[in-house]
VMD Tcl script that draws the C-alpha trace (Angstrom):
set ca {
  {-92.68 215.52 4.79}
  {-92.48 219.19 5.80}
  {-89.14 220.51 4.63}
  {-85.53 219.66 3.86}
  {-83.27 220.23 6.87}
  {-79.96 218.99 5.52}
  {-78.11 217.18 2.78}
  {-74.96 215.13 3.09}
  {-72.80 213.27 0.65}
  {-74.99 210.18 0.65}
  {-78.41 211.15 1.97}
  {-80.95 213.94 2.43}
  {-82.66 214.66 5.75}
  {-86.22 215.96 6.05}
  {-88.40 217.22 8.88}
  {-91.63 215.24 8.97}
  {-94.83 215.03 10.97}
  {-96.49 211.76 11.91}
  {-99.90 211.79 10.20}
  {-101.67 210.12 13.13}
  {-100.12 211.61 16.27}
  {-98.53 214.77 14.85}
  {-95.11 214.33 16.45}
  {-92.08 215.81 14.70}
  {-89.53 213.37 13.30}
  {-86.55 213.37 10.97}
  {-86.48 211.17 7.90}
  {-83.13 210.35 6.30}
  {-83.34 209.11 2.69}
  {-80.48 207.84 0.58}
  {-80.05 209.96 -2.56}
  {-81.41 208.65 -5.85}
  {-78.00 208.47 -7.48}
  {-76.78 206.07 -4.78}
  {-79.90 203.90 -4.58}
  {-78.40 201.22 -6.82}
  {-75.04 201.08 -5.03}
  {-75.41 198.00 -2.87}
  {-72.48 198.79 -0.55}
  {-73.85 202.25 0.26}
  {-77.35 200.95 0.89}
  {-75.87 198.31 3.16}
  {-73.89 201.01 5.01}
  {-77.13 202.97 5.42}
  {-78.79 199.93 7.01}
  {-75.78 199.37 9.25}
  {-76.07 202.96 10.48}
  {-79.68 202.39 11.52}
  {-78.95 199.10 13.24}
  {-75.87 200.25 15.10}
  {-77.34 203.53 16.34}
  {-80.55 201.79 17.44}
  {-78.68 199.01 19.22}
  {-76.78 201.29 21.60}
  {-79.76 202.86 23.34}
  {-78.03 205.87 24.92}
  {-79.60 209.36 25.29}
  {-76.43 210.87 23.85}
  {-76.95 209.04 20.54}
  {-79.70 209.95 18.08}
  {-82.66 207.57 18.36}
  {-83.76 205.51 15.35}
  {-87.46 204.55 15.26}
  {-88.03 202.86 11.92}
  {-86.50 201.88 8.59}
  {-87.99 201.13 5.20}
  {-87.70 201.81 1.48}
  {-89.05 204.78 -0.47}
  {-88.63 202.61 -3.56}
  {-86.89 199.27 -4.13}
  {-83.23 199.69 -3.22}
  {-83.66 203.22 -1.84}
  {-83.81 202.97 1.97}
  {-84.85 205.53 4.55}
  {-84.72 205.73 8.33}
  {-86.94 207.61 10.77}
  {-85.13 209.37 13.62}
  {-85.92 211.70 16.47}
  {-86.15 215.35 15.41}
  {-83.42 217.40 17.06}
  {-83.83 221.10 17.81}
  {-80.51 222.91 17.92}
  {-77.33 223.06 15.88}
  {-74.21 221.06 15.24}
  {-70.99 221.72 17.10}
  {-69.55 222.83 13.75}
  {-72.24 225.54 13.51}
  {-71.54 226.69 17.05}
  {-67.80 226.81 16.37}
  {-68.42 229.16 13.44}
  {-70.30 231.52 15.76}
  {-68.15 231.31 18.88}
  {-64.68 230.72 17.39}
  {-63.40 229.68 20.85}
  {-64.98 228.06 23.90}
  {-64.28 228.45 27.59}
  {-62.55 225.50 29.23}
  {-65.55 224.43 31.31}
  {-67.97 224.51 28.37}
  {-65.58 222.72 26.01}
  {-64.75 220.02 28.55}
  {-68.43 219.57 29.43}
  {-69.44 218.99 25.82}
  {-66.60 216.53 25.32}
  {-67.69 214.65 28.44}
  {-71.16 214.25 26.90}
  {-69.62 212.88 23.71}
  {-67.28 210.56 25.60}
  {-70.15 209.23 27.72}
  {-72.11 208.33 24.58}
  {-69.01 206.86 22.94}
  {-68.39 204.73 26.02}
  {-71.87 203.22 25.57}
  {-71.16 202.63 21.88}
  {-67.82 201.01 22.60}
  {-69.37 198.84 25.32}
  {-71.87 197.69 22.68}
  {-68.97 196.86 20.36}
  {-69.50 199.80 17.98}
  {-66.77 202.13 16.70}
  {-68.05 205.39 15.21}
  {-64.88 206.16 13.16}
  {-66.02 209.63 12.05}
  {-66.29 211.77 15.17}
  {-66.15 215.44 14.15}
  {-68.06 218.65 14.97}
  {-70.51 218.06 12.11}
  {-71.55 214.77 13.73}
  {-72.14 216.24 17.20}
  {-75.56 217.87 17.61}
  {-76.15 220.30 20.45}
  {-79.54 220.53 22.15}
  {-80.46 223.21 24.68}
  {-81.75 221.85 27.98}
  {-84.27 223.64 30.18}
  {-81.52 225.50 32.04}
  {-80.04 226.81 28.80}
  {-77.00 224.55 28.75}
  {-76.12 222.62 25.61}
  {-76.20 218.84 25.58}
  {-74.44 216.84 22.90}
  {-75.82 213.96 20.85}
  {-73.76 211.92 18.40}
  {-75.31 211.55 14.96}
  {-74.39 209.83 11.70}
  {-73.14 206.30 12.25}
  {-72.80 205.90 8.49}
  {-69.30 204.43 8.62}
  {-69.55 202.81 12.05}
  {-68.38 199.25 12.41}
  {-69.03 196.54 14.94}
  {-65.73 195.54 16.54}
  {-66.63 191.90 15.95}
  {-67.09 192.47 12.21}
  {-64.41 191.10 9.90}
  {-61.85 193.67 8.83}
  {-60.74 194.09 5.26}
  {-62.39 195.68 2.22}
  {-65.43 196.89 4.23}
  {-63.13 199.30 6.04}
  {-62.61 201.36 2.86}
  {-64.79 203.02 0.25}
  {-65.03 201.55 -3.22}
  {-62.40 204.04 -4.31}
  {-60.04 202.68 -1.65}
  {-59.98 205.88 0.38}
  {-59.61 205.93 4.13}
  {-62.92 206.35 5.93}
  {-63.21 209.36 8.20}
  {-62.41 213.07 8.02}
  {-58.65 213.75 7.73}
  {-58.49 216.52 10.35}
  {-59.87 214.23 13.06}
  {-58.63 210.75 12.21}
  {-56.01 209.09 14.35}
  {-52.52 208.17 13.12}
  {-53.49 204.49 12.95}
  {-56.47 205.38 10.75}
  {-54.18 207.53 8.59}
  {-51.88 204.51 8.16}
  {-54.84 202.40 7.08}
  {-54.48 200.00 10.01}
  {-57.34 197.51 9.84}
  {-57.84 196.63 13.51}
  {-58.37 200.10 15.00}
  {-60.13 200.27 18.34}
  {-61.95 202.72 20.60}
  {-58.83 204.87 21.00}
  {-59.34 206.28 17.49}
  {-62.73 207.70 18.49}
  {-61.23 209.12 21.69}
  {-58.41 210.72 19.69}
  {-61.01 212.48 17.52}
  {-62.66 213.92 20.65}
  {-59.23 215.23 21.66}
  {-58.92 217.00 18.32}
  {-62.37 218.57 18.84}
  {-61.35 219.74 22.32}
  {-58.15 221.27 20.92}
  {-60.18 223.03 18.23}
  {-62.79 224.37 20.67}
  {-60.12 225.77 23.01}
  {-57.72 227.24 20.45}
  {-59.96 228.06 17.49}
  {-57.57 226.11 15.27}
  {-56.86 222.54 14.20}
  {-53.57 220.90 15.23}
  {-52.88 219.72 11.68}
  {-53.98 221.49 8.50}
  {-53.19 221.43 4.81}
  {-54.47 222.00 1.31}
  {-55.05 218.33 0.53}
  {-55.89 215.08 2.30}
  {-52.38 213.78 1.60}
  {-50.75 216.83 3.22}
  {-52.98 216.60 6.30}
  {-52.43 212.87 6.72}
  {-48.68 213.31 6.32}
  {-48.67 215.82 9.18}
  {-50.86 213.56 11.33}
  {-48.34 210.77 10.85}
  {-45.07 212.70 11.12}
  {-45.46 216.06 12.90}
  {-45.35 216.41 16.69}
  {-48.70 217.27 18.23}
  {-48.64 221.03 18.99}
  {-49.10 222.00 22.66}
  {-52.44 223.84 22.99}
  {-50.82 226.71 24.90}
  {-48.47 227.34 21.96}
  {-51.58 228.24 19.95}
  {-53.68 229.82 22.73}
  {-51.57 230.91 25.76}
  {-54.67 231.62 27.89}
  {-55.39 227.88 28.22}
  {-54.58 226.65 31.71}
  {-51.69 224.29 32.32}
  {-54.12 221.79 33.83}
  {-56.24 221.75 30.68}
  {-53.21 221.42 28.45}
  {-52.01 218.45 30.48}
}
mol new
graphics top color blue
foreach p $ca { graphics top sphere $p radius 0.5 }
foreach p [lrange $ca 0 end-1] q [lrange $ca 1 end] { graphics top cylinder $p $q radius 0.2 }
display resetview
């Protein structure tokens, strides 16, 4: 283990070097305080299995899984050089139409592979899109964090919610059917989230905001979707359509 590269709500991520071949890898380890929560450990294992099963270059690769200690799992992933889309948004504020559309196409291509494999991500947002610079300097997108993904063939019901009964996903990006708590959501919810990201990249704003989850979800369910050009008039009519 070389250094800590990130920390989320459930797990920490470290940069590591393979002791035999020296290659750089990422190691994601569930936090100690969650090690005894069976449902979270199971979700962690599901993330590894679902991401590994898709096998698409636009989805982070998973190489191995194991346990640091009994009941405290880890997974070994490819090490990504770059930044998240959320980080880039903080720097750029707004994107040009070609760049924004291109990044969304990368995400949609990876999501198509996931959906073909029967996997719904359910938490598409800028923090879960990692941007890697290619040799020509252009950014390529990889989807990360399948922590709340679900196989479409899985039974619906209690597994769709956290133990506290909260809706899974980030309120700014979840679809109206997710906001309603509909159990049998499908691929359209992931595609909706990509649309929100595109809106945000082009306008520098989110279509629905608020000071609480309840306020945001209420707007998602009841307010008309704002036309992008009403927020950023420079957007072309073709892009808005």
